[in-house]
C-alpha positions as CSV (number, residue, x, y, z in Angstrom):
1,M,131.8,90.3,138.7
2,N,131.5,91.4,142.5
3,G,133.0,87.4,143.3
4,L,130.7,85.5,141.1
5,I,131.5,83.2,138.6
6,P,132.6,84.6,135.5
7,I,129.7,83.6,132.2
8,S,130.7,84.0,129.1
9,D,128.8,85.3,125.6
10,A,128.7,81.8,124.7
11,E,127.2,80.4,128.2
12,F,124.9,83.5,128.1
13,E,123.3,82.1,124.8
14,L,122.8,78.8,126.1
15,F,120.5,80.1,128.9
16,R,119.1,82.5,126.6
17,K,118.0,79.4,124.4
18,L,117.0,77.2,127.1
19,I,114.9,79.8,128.3
20,F,113.1,80.9,125.4
21,E,112.5,77.3,124.6
22,T,110.8,76.4,127.9
23,A,109.2,79.7,128.6
24,G,108.8,81.8,125.9
25,I,111.0,84.4,127.2
26,S,113.2,86.5,125.0
27,M,116.0,87.7,127.2
28,A,117.9,90.8,126.0
29,P,121.5,91.0,125.7
30,E,121.8,93.3,128.7
31,K,120.5,90.6,131.1
32,K,123.8,88.9,131.3
33,T,124.9,90.3,134.5
34,L,121.1,89.2,136.0
35,V,121.7,85.7,135.0
36,A,124.7,85.4,136.6
37,S,123.6,86.7,139.9
38,R,120.6,84.7,139.9
39,L,122.1,81.4,138.8
40,S,125.5,81.6,141.2
41,K,124.2,80.3,143.9
42,R,122.8,77.6,142.4
43,L,126.2,76.6,141.0
44,A,127.6,76.6,144.4
45,Q,125.0,74.7,145.7
46,L,125.9,72.2,143.2
47,S,129.8,72.5,143.6
48,L,129.8,73.4,139.6
49,N,132.7,75.6,138.6
50,S,131.2,77.0,135.1
51,F,127.8,78.0,133.9
52,R,128.4,75.9,130.9
53,K,128.3,72.4,133.4
54,Y,125.2,74.0,134.7
55,A,123.6,74.7,131.0
56,Q,124.5,71.1,130.5
57,R,122.3,70.0,133.8
58,V,119.2,71.6,133.0
59,A,119.3,70.4,129.6
60,D,119.4,67.0,130.7
61,R,116.0,66.1,131.8
62,I,116.5,62.3,131.9
63,H,118.8,62.4,134.7
64,H,117.9,65.9,136.0
65,P,114.2,66.3,135.2
66,D,113.2,69.0,138.1
67,E,116.6,71.2,137.3
68,M,114.9,73.3,134.2
69,Q,112.1,74.2,136.5
70,M,114.5,75.1,139.1
71,M,116.2,77.6,136.5
72,V,113.1,79.1,135.3
73,D,111.8,79.9,139.1
74,L,115.3,81.7,139.2
75,L,115.3,83.9,136.2
76,T,111.4,84.7,136.0
77,T,111.0,88.1,137.9
78,N,107.9,88.1,140.0
79,E,107.5,91.6,141.4
80,T,104.0,92.9,142.2
81,Y,101.7,94.3,145.0
82,F,98.0,94.6,145.9
83,F,95.9,96.4,143.5
84,R,98.5,97.2,141.0
85,E,97.3,98.8,137.9
86,P,94.4,100.2,139.8
87,K,92.1,101.2,136.3
88,H,91.9,97.6,135.7
89,F,90.4,97.0,138.9
90,D,87.7,99.7,138.3
91,F,86.8,98.7,135.0
92,L,85.9,94.6,136.7
93,S,83.9,96.3,139.9
94,N,82.2,99.2,138.0
95,E,81.6,98.2,134.8
96,V,81.5,94.1,134.7
97,L,80.5,93.1,138.1
98,K,78.1,95.6,138.2
99,S,75.6,94.2,135.4
100,W,76.5,90.5,135.8
101,S,74.0,88.2,136.0
102,G,74.9,84.8,135.0
103,N,75.5,81.3,136.8
104,Q,79.1,81.4,138.1
105,F,81.8,84.6,137.5
106,R,85.2,83.0,136.9
107,V,88.6,85.0,136.5
108,W,91.9,83.5,135.6
109,S,95.2,85.5,136.7
110,A,97.4,83.6,133.9
111,A,100.6,85.1,135.4
112,C,99.8,85.2,139.2
113,S,103.3,85.5,140.5
114,T,103.2,85.4,144.5
115,G,99.3,85.9,144.2
116,E,98.3,89.5,145.3
117,E,97.0,89.9,141.7
118,V,94.5,86.9,142.9
119,Y,93.4,87.9,145.9
120,T,93.2,91.8,144.7
121,I,90.4,90.3,142.0
122,A,88.7,88.1,145.1
123,M,88.4,90.5,147.4
124,L,86.0,92.9,144.7
125,L,84.2,89.6,143.8
126,A,83.6,89.2,147.2
127,E,82.7,92.9,147.2
128,R,80.2,93.1,144.5
129,L,79.0,89.5,144.3
130,G,79.0,88.2,148.0
131,K,77.9,84.9,148.3
132,R,76.8,84.5,144.8
133,P,79.3,81.6,142.6
134,W,82.3,83.0,141.8
135,E,86.0,81.8,141.9
136,V,89.3,82.9,140.4
137,Y,92.0,80.7,139.1
138,G,95.8,81.6,139.6
139,S,98.2,79.8,137.8
140,D,102.1,80.8,136.9
141,I,105.0,79.3,135.4
142,S,107.2,79.2,138.6
143,T,106.7,76.9,141.5
144,R,108.2,78.8,143.7
145,V,106.0,81.8,143.7
146,L,103.0,79.7,144.0
147,K,104.0,78.2,147.2
148,S,103.5,82.2,148.6
149,C,100.2,82.1,146.9
150,T,98.8,79.2,149.5
151,Q,100.5,81.0,152.2
152,A,98.9,84.3,151.6
153,V,101.2,86.0,153.8
154,Y,102.7,89.4,152.7
155,P,104.4,92.3,154.3
156,L,102.5,95.4,154.8
157,S,104.5,97.0,152.1
158,R,102.8,94.8,149.3
159,L,99.2,96.5,150.3
160,G,99.6,99.1,147.2
161,S,96.2,101.1,147.3
162,M,94.3,98.6,149.2
163,S,91.8,101.0,151.1
164,D,92.0,100.6,155.0
165,N,88.4,99.3,154.3
166,Y,89.7,95.8,152.5
167,L,92.3,95.7,154.7
168,H,90.2,95.3,158.0
169,K,87.3,93.4,155.9
170,Y,89.5,90.8,154.1
171,C,92.8,90.4,155.8
172,L,93.9,89.9,159.2
173,K,97.3,92.0,160.5
174,G,100.0,90.3,162.5
175,V,101.2,90.7,165.8
176,R,103.9,89.9,167.9
177,E,106.0,87.7,166.1
178,Q,104.2,88.3,162.6
179,E,103.9,92.5,163.0
180,G,104.4,94.1,159.8
181,M,102.8,91.3,157.9
182,F,99.1,90.3,156.7
183,M,97.2,87.2,155.9
184,V,94.4,87.1,153.5
185,D,91.4,86.1,155.3
186,R,90.0,82.1,155.0
187,K,86.8,83.7,153.4
188,I,88.5,84.7,150.5
189,R,91.3,82.4,150.4
190,E,88.6,79.4,149.9
191,R,87.3,81.0,146.6
192,C,90.9,80.8,145.0
193,Q,92.7,78.1,143.7
194,F,96.2,77.6,142.2
195,H,98.4,75.9,139.7
196,H,101.3,75.6,137.9
197,I,101.0,76.4,134.1
198,N,103.2,77.1,131.5
199,L,101.4,79.5,129.1
200,M,103.5,77.8,126.1
201,E,102.7,74.5,126.4
202,C,99.2,73.1,126.5
203,I,96.6,74.5,128.6
204,P,95.2,71.5,130.9
205,S,91.5,71.4,131.1
206,I,90.2,74.8,133.2
207,G,87.2,75.7,132.0
208,Q,85.9,78.9,130.7
209,F,86.7,82.5,132.1
210,D,84.8,85.6,131.8
211,V,87.7,87.9,132.7
212,I,91.5,86.6,132.0
213,F,94.0,89.0,133.5
214,L,97.7,88.6,131.4
215,R,99.4,91.5,132.5
216,N,103.2,92.5,132.2
217,V,104.2,89.0,130.5
218,M,104.1,89.4,126.8
219,I,107.1,92.2,127.3
220,Y,109.1,88.9,127.8
221,F,107.7,87.4,124.4
222,D,108.8,87.8,120.6
223,I,105.3,88.3,118.4
224,A,105.1,84.6,117.4
225,N,105.0,83.7,121.1
226,K,102.7,86.8,122.3
227,A,100.1,85.3,119.2
228,K,100.5,81.8,120.3
229,V,99.9,82.3,123.9
230,V,97.0,85.0,123.4
231,N,94.9,83.0,120.8
232,K,95.2,80.1,123.6
233,L,93.5,82.5,126.2
234,V,91.1,84.3,124.4
235,D,89.9,80.5,123.1
236,L,88.9,80.4,127.3
237,L,87.0,83.5,127.4
238,K,82.9,83.2,127.5
239,P,81.3,85.1,124.9
240,N,82.0,88.7,125.4
241,G,84.6,88.2,127.7
242,H,87.5,90.4,128.6
243,L,91.5,90.1,128.6
244,L,93.3,92.7,130.3
245,I,96.8,93.4,129.7
246,G,99.8,95.5,131.0
247,H,99.2,99.2,130.3
248,S,102.5,99.1,128.6
249,E,101.4,96.3,126.2
250,S,99.2,95.8,123.3
251,L,97.6,93.5,121.0
252,H,98.1,95.3,117.7
253,G,98.8,92.9,115.2
254,I,99.0,90.0,117.6
255,T,95.1,88.5,117.0
256,D,91.7,89.5,115.8
257,K,90.1,87.5,118.0
258,V,89.3,90.6,120.2
259,K,88.7,94.2,119.7
260,M,89.9,97.1,122.0
261,L,87.4,98.9,124.9
262,R,90.3,101.1,125.5
263,P,94.1,100.8,125.8
264,S,94.9,97.7,127.7
265,I,91.4,96.0,127.9
266,Y,90.1,93.8,125.3
267,T,86.9,92.1,124.7
268,K,86.0,88.6,122.8
269,Q,84.5,89.5,119.7
């Protein structure tokens, strides 16, 4: 295993159980090598010589209360970029925001990863709503990625399909030692907030939202946990609010609280 500490089938099952019970993630058998790869450095840091010993440490929340979160941070995948799956942003800008006339427009990115989705949404809201009241709320199960959200500094490779107009209007390109990077402008950052939320647990009091993004998350859940999470989020949608999920995902057989407007875009019944 390329120098990694070997992980047995029994040890892998321990981590499958831990990540499922904590984050609702169903980890397929073929992820065994990935688990070994991502956790091996942590074992080395702790001078542990087996994955079983590390699993015991993770499960011991009394003596090691932060280790479960460390494991979650290491095992969750956070691959994203600006304006990913652009049809959703076209829908938000051209069909939702164009006709909005409420008191405050609120959007929740419920699995915001390193923040690109949040700031993409915020740029659209700034473009459409200007100085009218709006905010974007971002949350993720990983405390590690949330640090990147608040820093709001990204490599240019994460621009995705962001237009040059948006780049110049809402971002600052790095120079000298920061060349090849860009930072989201303060006027966008100050309208966004980020919090640590595990969607499998009780959702804190965060108010209601006009739109909730839950994209490319449910692929990791079984049907029971999909229903559990989706129904909690739909309850936090305002009447006629919208729920957007990943293009490869579906809510068929998951909930009857929303109806599909088009694939991956739903509205609250």
